[in-house]
Every structure is written in C-alpha cells, then in structure tokens.
N, CA, C and O atoms as a Tripos MOL2 file, in Angstrom:
@<TRIPOS>MOLECULE
protein
  192   191    48     0     0
PROTEIN
NO_CHARGES

@<TRIPOS>ATOM
      1 N           0.9740   -1.1140   -0.1530 N.3       1 MET1
      2 CA         -0.1310    0.1080   -0.0770 C.3       1 MET1
      3 C           0.7380    1.2740    0.0500 C.2       1 MET1
      4 O           0.5420    2.2010   -0.7350 O.2       1 MET1
      5 N           1.8350    1.3880    1.0740 N.am      2 LEU2
      6 CA          2.7460    2.4780    0.9950 C.3       2 LEU2
      7 C           3.5030    2.6480   -0.1280 C.2       2 LEU2
      8 O           3.7120    3.8130   -0.4670 O.2       2 LEU2
      9 N           4.0940    1.5200   -0.9720 N.am      3 LEU3
     10 CA          4.7240    1.4780   -2.1900 C.3       3 LEU3
     11 C           3.9750    2.1180   -3.3190 C.2       3 LEU3
     12 O           4.3550    2.9370   -4.1560 O.2       3 LEU3
     13 N           2.6890    1.4780   -3.1120 N.am      4 ASN4
     14 CA          1.8610    2.1090   -4.2090 C.3       4 ASN4
     15 C           1.5210    3.6190   -4.3190 C.2       4 ASN4
     16 O           1.6710    4.3120   -5.3250 O.2       4 ASN4
     17 N           1.0060    4.0360   -3.0370 N.am      5 THR5
     18 CA          1.0430    5.4330   -2.9110 C.3       5 THR5
     19 C           2.4900    6.3980   -3.2400 C.2       5 THR5
     20 O           2.4720    7.4560   -3.8700 O.2       5 THR5
     21 N           3.5790    5.8230   -2.7180 N.am      6 LEU6
     22 CA          4.7090    6.3480   -3.5260 C.3       6 LEU6
     23 C           4.9230    6.5390   -4.9600 C.2       6 LEU6
     24 O           5.2420    7.5540   -5.5780 O.2       6 LEU6
     25 N           4.6680    5.2830   -5.3800 N.am      7 PHE7
     26 CA          4.5290    5.3910   -7.1500 C.3       7 PHE7
     27 C           3.7910    6.2280   -7.5830 C.2       7 PHE7
     28 O           4.2440    6.9460   -8.4740 O.2       7 PHE7
     29 N           2.2910    6.4610   -7.0870 N.am      8 LEU8
     30 CA          1.3740    7.4210   -7.6580 C.3       8 LEU8
     31 C           1.6710    8.6740   -7.3680 C.2       8 LEU8
     32 O           1.3310    9.4980   -8.2180 O.2       8 LEU8
     33 N           2.4030    9.2110   -6.0690 N.am      9 LEU9
     34 CA          3.0420   10.3030   -6.1970 C.3       9 LEU9
     35 C           4.1160   10.8100   -6.9770 C.2       9 LEU9
     36 O           4.2810   12.0010   -7.2380 O.2       9 LEU9
     37 N           4.8790    9.8240   -7.3600 N.am     10 GLY10
     38 CA          5.9930    9.8760   -8.4100 C.3      10 GLY10
     39 C           5.6650   10.3620   -9.5120 C.2      10 GLY10
     40 O           6.1720   11.3160  -10.1010 O.2      10 GLY10
     41 N           4.4160    9.4140   -9.9430 N.am     11 PHE11
     42 CA          3.6930    9.6350  -11.3480 C.3      11 PHE11
     43 C           3.3080   11.0170  -11.4030 C.2      11 PHE11
     44 O           3.7980   11.6170  -12.3600 O.2      11 PHE11
     45 N           2.4130   11.8320  -10.4860 N.am     12 ILE12
     46 CA          1.8230   12.8080  -10.4750 C.3      12 ILE12
     47 C           2.9850   14.0910  -10.7040 C.2      12 ILE12
     48 O           2.9760   14.9880  -11.5460 O.2      12 ILE12
     49 N           4.0450   13.7770   -9.5320 N.am     13 ALA13
     50 CA          5.3550   14.7030   -9.7370 C.3      13 ALA13
     51 C           6.1480   14.7090  -11.0610 C.2      13 ALA13
     52 O           6.7620   15.7070  -11.4410 O.2      13 ALA13
     53 N           6.1030   13.4640  -11.7950 N.am     14 ALA14
     54 CA          6.4490   13.4170  -13.1100 C.3      14 ALA14
     55 C           5.7460   14.0750  -14.0320 C.2      14 ALA14
     56 O           6.4070   14.6030  -14.9260 O.2      14 ALA14
     57 N           4.5110   14.1960  -14.0610 N.am     15 PHE15
     58 CA          3.3060   14.6630  -14.8690 C.3      15 PHE15
     59 C           3.8500   16.0800  -14.7590 C.2      15 PHE15
     60 O           4.4610   16.5890  -15.6980 O.2      15 PHE15
     61 N           3.6300   16.7140  -13.6190 N.am     16 ILE16
     62 CA          4.0010   17.9570  -13.2370 C.3      16 ILE16
     63 C           5.1920   18.6220  -13.6850 C.2      16 ILE16
     64 O           5.0440   19.6490  -14.3470 O.2      16 ILE16
     65 N           6.2830   18.2280  -13.4470 N.am     17 VAL17
     66 CA          7.6870   18.3370  -14.0270 C.3      17 VAL17
     67 C           7.7810   18.1200  -15.6700 C.2      17 VAL17
     68 O           8.6860   18.7020  -16.2690 O.2      17 VAL17
     69 N           7.1140   17.5220  -16.1910 N.am     18 TYR18
     70 CA          7.0310   17.0680  -17.8150 C.3      18 TYR18
     71 C           6.7100   18.5600  -18.1340 C.2      18 TYR18
     72 O           7.5220   19.3080  -18.6790 O.2      18 TYR18
     73 N           5.4880   18.9210  -17.7580 N.am     19 PHE19
     74 CA          4.7180   20.0670  -18.3840 C.3      19 PHE19
     75 C           5.4190   21.3840  -17.8950 C.2      19 PHE19
     76 O           5.2380   22.4360  -18.5060 O.2      19 PHE19
     77 N           6.1430   21.3180  -16.8920 N.am     20 ALA20
     78 CA          6.4740   22.4980  -16.0810 C.3      20 ALA20
     79 C           7.8880   23.2600  -16.6280 C.2      20 ALA20
     80 O           8.0750   24.4740  -16.7140 O.2      20 ALA20
     81 N           8.8040   22.1870  -16.9640 N.am     21 THR21
     82 CA         10.2370   22.5150  -17.1560 C.3      21 THR21
     83 C          10.5340   22.1810  -18.5320 C.2      21 THR21
     84 O          10.0830   21.1540  -19.0400 O.2      21 THR21
     85 N          11.2110   22.9290  -19.1120 N.am     22 PRO22
     86 CA         11.6170   22.3620  -20.6720 C.3      22 PRO22
     87 C          12.8780   21.2710  -20.5290 C.2      22 PRO22
     88 O          13.1280   20.6410  -21.5560 O.2      22 PRO22
     89 N          13.5490   21.0400  -19.5610 N.am     23 ASN23
     90 CA         14.7730   20.3800  -19.4280 C.3      23 ASN23
     91 C          13.9480   18.9720  -18.9260 C.2      23 ASN23
     92 O          13.2870   18.9640  -17.8870 O.2      23 ASN23
     93 N          14.0730   17.8750  -19.7470 N.am     24 ARG24
     94 CA         13.3790   16.5390  -19.5050 C.3      24 ARG24
     95 C          14.3690   15.4600  -18.2650 C.2      24 ARG24
     96 O          14.0760   14.3070  -17.9470 O.2      24 ARG24
     97 N          15.4390   16.1950  -17.8070 N.am     25 THR25
     98 CA         16.3960   15.0230  -17.0090 C.3      25 THR25
     99 C          15.4740   14.9970  -15.7750 C.2      25 THR25
    100 O          15.1950   13.8890  -15.3180 O.2      25 THR25
    101 N          15.0200   15.9900  -15.2450 N.am     26 PRO26
    102 CA         14.3250   15.5900  -13.6840 C.3      26 PRO26
    103 C          13.2090   14.6580  -14.2220 C.2      26 PRO26
    104 O          13.1610   13.5480  -13.6910 O.2      26 PRO26
    105 N          12.2890   14.9370  -15.2070 N.am     27 PHE27
    106 CA         11.2720   13.9290  -15.4060 C.3      27 PHE27
    107 C          11.6810   12.9510  -15.6390 C.2      27 PHE27
    108 O          10.9460   12.1220  -15.1040 O.2      27 PHE27
    109 N          12.8480   12.2550  -16.3980 N.am     28 PHE28
    110 CA         13.4040   10.9630  -16.5630 C.3      28 PHE28
    111 C          13.8310   10.1540  -14.9970 C.2      28 PHE28
    112 O          13.5580    8.9900  -14.7050 O.2      28 PHE28
    113 N          14.4890   11.0530  -14.2320 N.am     29 ILE29
    114 CA         14.8150   10.7310  -12.8740 C.3      29 ILE29
    115 C          13.7320   10.5340  -12.0860 C.2      29 ILE29
    116 O          13.7810    9.4560  -11.4940 O.2      29 ILE29
    117 N          12.6470   11.2740  -11.8370 N.am     30 ILE30
    118 CA         11.4900   10.8880  -11.3980 C.3      30 ILE30
    119 C          10.6970    9.5970  -11.6610 C.2      30 ILE30
    120 O          10.2060    8.7760  -10.8860 O.2      30 ILE30
    121 N          10.7370    9.6970  -13.3070 N.am     31 CYS31
    122 CA         10.1030    8.4030  -13.7660 C.3      31 CYS31
    123 C          10.7600    6.8600  -13.4420 C.2      31 CYS31
    124 O          10.2000    5.7770  -13.2700 O.2      31 CYS31
    125 N          12.1640    7.2390  -13.4370 N.am     32 GLY32
    126 CA         12.7960    6.0820  -13.2280 C.3      32 GLY32
    127 C          12.7680    5.7740  -11.6790 C.2      32 GLY32
    128 O          12.9170    4.5800  -11.4180 O.2      32 GLY32
    129 N          12.6060    6.6290  -10.5920 N.am     33 VAL33
    130 CA         12.7160    6.2310   -9.5590 C.3      33 VAL33
    131 C          11.1080    5.5400   -9.0920 C.2      33 VAL33
    132 O          10.9650    4.7450   -8.1630 O.2      33 VAL33
    133 N          10.1210    5.9980   -9.8720 N.am     34 SER34
    134 CA          8.9110    5.6400   -9.9080 C.3      34 SER34
    135 C           8.6200    4.0640  -10.1700 C.2      34 SER34
    136 O           7.9720    3.2490   -9.5130 O.2      34 SER34
    137 N           9.4230    3.9360  -11.5090 N.am     35 ILE35
    138 CA          9.3980    2.5650  -11.9870 C.3      35 ILE35
    139 C          10.0780    1.7490  -11.0230 C.2      35 ILE35
    140 O           9.5220    0.6850  -10.7500 O.2      35 ILE35
    141 N          11.0750    1.9930  -10.4930 N.am     36 VAL36
    142 CA         11.8720    0.9960   -9.3380 C.3      36 VAL36
    143 C          10.9370    0.6700   -8.4990 C.2      36 VAL36
    144 O          10.6920   -0.5290   -8.3630 O.2      36 VAL36
    145 N          10.0640    1.8230   -7.6070 N.am     37 ILE37
    146 CA          9.4500    1.7170   -6.6160 C.3      37 ILE37
    147 C           8.3500    0.4210   -7.0580 C.2      37 ILE37
    148 O           8.1480   -0.5820   -6.3740 O.2      37 ILE37
    149 N           7.6640    0.7650   -8.4880 N.am     38 LYS38
    150 CA          6.6730   -0.3380   -8.8300 C.3      38 LYS38
    151 C           7.4340   -1.6310   -8.8890 C.2      38 LYS38
    152 O           6.9450   -2.6070   -8.3190 O.2      38 LYS38
    153 N           8.4020   -1.7230   -9.4200 N.am     39 LEU39
    154 CA          9.0920   -3.2890   -9.7100 C.3      39 LEU39
    155 C           9.0940   -3.6830   -8.1300 C.2      39 LEU39
    156 O           8.5610   -4.7190   -7.7320 O.2      39 LEU39
    157 N           9.7530   -2.7470   -7.2610 N.am     40 ILE40
    158 CA          9.9190   -3.4150   -5.8800 C.3      40 ILE40
    159 C           8.6570   -4.0080   -5.1380 C.2      40 ILE40
    160 O           8.6180   -5.0040   -4.4170 O.2      40 ILE40
    161 N           7.5220   -3.0580   -5.5300 N.am     41 GLU41
    162 CA          6.3190   -3.6760   -4.9840 C.3      41 GLU41
    163 C           5.7820   -4.9040   -5.5730 C.2      41 GLU41
    164 O           5.0760   -5.6400   -4.8830 O.2      41 GLU41
    165 N           6.0610   -5.1930   -6.8100 N.am     42 TYR42
    166 CA          5.7010   -6.0990   -7.9930 C.3      42 TYR42
    167 C           6.5620   -7.3110   -7.0950 C.2      42 TYR42
    168 O           5.9050   -8.2540   -6.6520 O.2      42 TYR42
    169 N           7.4200   -7.2760   -6.9510 N.am     43 GLY43
    170 CA          8.5860   -8.1260   -6.4430 C.3      43 GLY43
    171 C           8.0910   -8.7220   -5.2510 C.2      43 GLY43
    172 O           7.9820   -9.9390   -5.1010 O.2      43 GLY43
    173 N           7.7240   -7.6700   -4.2110 N.am     44 ILE44
    174 CA          7.2010   -8.2650   -3.0040 C.3      44 ILE44
    175 C           5.9980   -9.0210   -3.0390 C.2      44 ILE44
    176 O           5.8620   -9.9950   -2.2990 O.2      44 ILE44
    177 N           5.0850   -8.6470   -3.8570 N.am     45 ARG45
    178 CA          3.6680   -9.0670   -4.0750 C.3      45 ARG45
    179 C           4.1150  -10.7780   -4.8590 C.2      45 ARG45
    180 O           3.5440  -11.7730   -4.4130 O.2      45 ARG45
    181 N           4.9010  -10.8890   -5.7310 N.am     46 PHE46
    182 CA          5.1210  -12.0740   -6.6020 C.3      46 PHE46
    183 C           5.8200  -13.0970   -5.6580 C.2      46 PHE46
    184 O           5.4720  -14.2780   -5.6630 O.2      46 PHE46
    185 N           6.7420  -12.6620   -4.9020 N.am     47 PHE47
    186 CA          7.8290  -13.4670   -4.1600 C.3      47 PHE47
    187 C           7.3740  -13.5160   -2.6520 C.2      47 PHE47
    188 O           7.9620  -14.2140   -1.8250 O.2      47 PHE47
    189 N           6.4430  -12.8390   -2.3960 N.am     48 GLY48
    190 CA          6.2630  -12.5240   -0.5430 C.3      48 GLY48
    191 C           5.1770  -13.4930   -0.3640 C.2      48 GLY48
    192 O           4.6820  -13.6650    0.7500 O.2      48 GLY48
@<TRIPOS>BOND
     1     1     2 1
     2     2     3 1
     3     3     4 2
     4     3     5 am
     5     5     6 1
     6     6     7 1
     7     7     8 2
     8     7     9 am
     9     9    10 1
    10    10    11 1
    11    11    12 2
    12    11    13 am
    13    13    14 1
    14    14    15 1
    15    15    16 2
    16    15    17 am
    17    17    18 1
    18    18    19 1
    19    19    20 2
    20    19    21 am
    21    21    22 1
    22    22    23 1
    23    23    24 2
    24    23    25 am
    25    25    26 1
    26    26    27 1
    27    27    28 2
    28    27    29 am
    29    29    30 1
    30    30    31 1
    31    31    32 2
    32    31    33 am
    33    33    34 1
    34    34    35 1
    35    35    36 2
    36    35    37 am
    37    37    38 1
    38    38    39 1
    39    39    40 2
    40    39    41 am
    41    41    42 1
    42    42    43 1
    43    43    44 2
    44    43    45 am
    45    45    46 1
    46    46    47 1
    47    47    48 2
    48    47    49 am
    49    49    50 1
    50    50    51 1
    51    51    52 2
    52    51    53 am
    53    53    54 1
    54    54    55 1
    55    55    56 2
    56    55    57 am
    57    57    58 1
    58    58    59 1
    59    59    60 2
    60    59    61 am
    61    61    62 1
    62    62    63 1
    63    63    64 2
    64    63    65 am
    65    65    66 1
    66    66    67 1
    67    67    68 2
    68    67    69 am
    69    69    70 1
    70    70    71 1
    71    71    72 2
    72    71    73 am
    73    73    74 1
    74    74    75 1
    75    75    76 2
    76    75    77 am
    77    77    78 1
    78    78    79 1
    79    79    80 2
    80    79    81 am
    81    81    82 1
    82    82    83 1
    83    83    84 2
    84    83    85 am
    85    85    86 1
    86    86    87 1
    87    87    88 2
    88    87    89 am
    89    89    90 1
    90    90    91 1
    91    91    92 2
    92    91    93 am
    93    93    94 1
    94    94    95 1
    95    95    96 2
    96    95    97 am
    97    97    98 1
    98    98    99 1
    99    99   100 2
   100    99   101 am
   101   101   102 1
   102   102   103 1
   103   103   104 2
   104   103   105 am
   105   105   106 1
   106   106   107 1
   107   107   108 2
   108   107   109 am
   109   109   110 1
   110   110   111 1
   111   111   112 2
   112   111   113 am
   113   113   114 1
   114   114   115 1
   115   115   116 2
   116   115   117 am
   117   117   118 1
   118   118   119 1
   119   119   120 2
   120   119   121 am
   121   121   122 1
   122   122   123 1
   123   123   124 2
   124   123   125 am
   125   125   126 1
   126   126   127 1
   127   127   128 2
   128   127   129 am
   129   129   130 1
   130   130   131 1
   131   131   132 2
   132   131   133 am
   133   133   134 1
   134   134   135 1
   135   135   136 2
   136   135   137 am
   137   137   138 1
   138   138   139 1
   139   139   140 2
   140   139   141 am
   141   141   142 1
   142   142   143 1
   143   143   144 2
   144   143   145 am
   145   145   146 1
   146   146   147 1
   147   147   148 2
   148   147   149 am
   149   149   150 1
   150   150   151 1
   151   151   152 2
   152   151   153 am
   153   153   154 1
   154   154   155 1
   155   155   156 2
   156   155   157 am
   157   157   158 1
   158   158   159 1
   159   159   160 2
   160   159   161 am
   161   161   162 1
   162   162   163 1
   163   163   164 2
   164   163   165 am
   165   165   166 1
   166   166   167 1
   167   167   168 2
   168   167   169 am
   169   169   170 1
   170   170   171 1
   171   171   172 2
   172   171   173 am
   173   173   174 1
   174   174   175 1
   175   175   176 2
   176   175   177 am
   177   177   178 1
   178   178   179 1
   179   179   180 2
   180   179   181 am
   181   181   182 1
   182   182   183 1
   183   183   184 2
   184   183   185 am
   185   185   186 1
   186   186   187 1
   187   187   188 2
   188   187   189 am
   189   189   190 1
   190   190   191 1
   191   191   192 2
@<TRIPOS>SUBSTRUCTURE
     1 MET1         2 RESIDUE 1 A MET
     2 LEU2         6 RESIDUE 1 A LEU
     3 LEU3        10 RESIDUE 1 A LEU
     4 ASN4        14 RESIDUE 1 A ASN
     5 THR5        18 RESIDUE 1 A THR
     6 LEU6        22 RESIDUE 1 A LEU
     7 PHE7        26 RESIDUE 1 A PHE
     8 LEU8        30 RESIDUE 1 A LEU
     9 LEU9        34 RESIDUE 1 A LEU
    10 GLY10       38 RESIDUE 1 A GLY
    11 PHE11       42 RESIDUE 1 A PHE
    12 ILE12       46 RESIDUE 1 A ILE
    13 ALA13       50 RESIDUE 1 A ALA
    14 ALA14       54 RESIDUE 1 A ALA
    15 PHE15       58 RESIDUE 1 A PHE
    16 ILE16       62 RESIDUE 1 A ILE
    17 VAL17       66 RESIDUE 1 A VAL
    18 TYR18       70 RESIDUE 1 A TYR
    19 PHE19       74 RESIDUE 1 A PHE
    20 ALA20       78 RESIDUE 1 A ALA
    21 THR21       82 RESIDUE 1 A THR
    22 PRO22       86 RESIDUE 1 A PRO
    23 ASN23       90 RESIDUE 1 A ASN
    24 ARG24       94 RESIDUE 1 A ARG
    25 THR25       98 RESIDUE 1 A THR
    26 PRO26      102 RESIDUE 1 A PRO
    27 PHE27      106 RESIDUE 1 A PHE
    28 PHE28      110 RESIDUE 1 A PHE
    29 ILE29      114 RESIDUE 1 A ILE
    30 ILE30      118 RESIDUE 1 A ILE
    31 CYS31      122 RESIDUE 1 A CYS
    32 GLY32      126 RESIDUE 1 A GLY
    33 VAL33      130 RESIDUE 1 A VAL
    34 SER34      134 RESIDUE 1 A SER
    35 ILE35      138 RESIDUE 1 A ILE
    36 VAL36      142 RESIDUE 1 A VAL
    37 ILE37      146 RESIDUE 1 A ILE
    38 LYS38      150 RESIDUE 1 A LYS
    39 LEU39      154 RESIDUE 1 A LEU
    40 ILE40      158 RESIDUE 1 A ILE
    41 GLU41      162 RESIDUE 1 A GLU
    42 TYR42      166 RESIDUE 1 A TYR
    43 GLY43      170 RESIDUE 1 A GLY
    44 ILE44      174 RESIDUE 1 A ILE
    45 ARG45      178 RESIDUE 1 A ARG
    46 PHE46      182 RESIDUE 1 A PHE
    47 PHE47      186 RESIDUE 1 A PHE
    48 GLY48      190 RESIDUE 1 A GLY
C-alpha cells in the first residue's frame, strides 16, 4: 500500500515536471525512481 502510494505520487510529480520545465532530465529521474518503486512492489507481491 505504501509503495503504491509512493508510485502514484511519483507519477503525479513526473507529470507536473514534464509540463512545467523544458529540461527533461528531472522528468526521467522521477520516472525512473517511480518505476523502480513499482518493480519492488511487484517483487514483494510475487515472491512474498
């Protein structure tokens, strides 16, 4: 539940950053962290 909430907050932050800044580097960093969080959640559900 916590990891899913963190993923959704990361998605919202990435969405805002994508349209707010012309530089795409922060967007890619936030997206990458969000995807890693989602993969960790998936791993816990699959193997746990």
